[in-house]
Structures are given as C-alpha cells and as structure tokens.
C-alpha positions, 0 to 999 in steps of 0.5 A: 156829806153823802157818805152813809154814817155806817160806812167805814171809809175814812173820808181823809183817806178817800179824798187824799187818794182821789184823782183830779181833786181840783176839778172835783172841788172847783169845777172843770175848766172846759175849753171849746173844741168843735162846733158842727150842725146838722139838719134833721127830720124833714130838713127843717130842724137845725141842730148845733153840737159843740164839744168841750175838753177840760185841759186839767183832767181830760174830761169832755162835754158835748152840748146839743142845741136847737135852732133857737140855741136852747140846750136840748141835751148834754153828755159827758165823756167820763175818764178812767179814775174820775168816778169813784164807785159808791161815793157822792160828795158835793163841792161843798163837802170837798171844800170843807175837807180841804179847809180842814186839812189846811187849818190842821197844817197851820196849827201843826206849824204853829205848834212846831214854831212855839 
C-alpha cells in the first residue's frame, strides 16, 4: 500500500471510515450528461466538451475532444469527503482490504458454528 510504513494510521480504521467505498474500489459508474461544442481560434478549431456524473457519489467528469474526437483534456469535479488528505490507495489495495475483511467474517462465522 502507499501508506508510509511509519504512519501510525490503522488501515482498517481508515478504510472503514472512508465515504464512497464502492467508487474507490470498483470505479465510478459515470453516466453521460451534456455534450456541447465550440469553435475556437480563427473559427476553424472545433472543440467538443462532454460532461458525466457518477450517480453513486455525485462526482463529475468533463472530457474535451478535438475535431478528430481525440481526448485533449479531462477534469474531475471533486466532492466533499471523497479525497482523503495524505492517503493514496490503489484499487488493488482497497480490494485486498475488502477480501481480508470478508475472509475474517467467514472465519468468525465458522468458529461460532462449531
């Protein structure tokens, strides 16, 4: 994980308290919202801009493409509570944590049933 080894933060506590867990683990489910275009410069440069929203967490994404439909810019509208200052976890990190949590729950059920 990308948390420094000397960081006293308990990873279980950190991940269990983060908002929008599913978007962090599996990615956003962006839905198309708007498309608009603009002519820039001397009137020959056509730019397309499309926005998307994630219905799960409310994050937005804006893609800008040139006349050939190539992506030339992408930006995200951050939402309060999504970014956690000082912490960077990959999706693999979040998946590994979730698998460990589920395995621990299953082991606990087996012990109680025995």
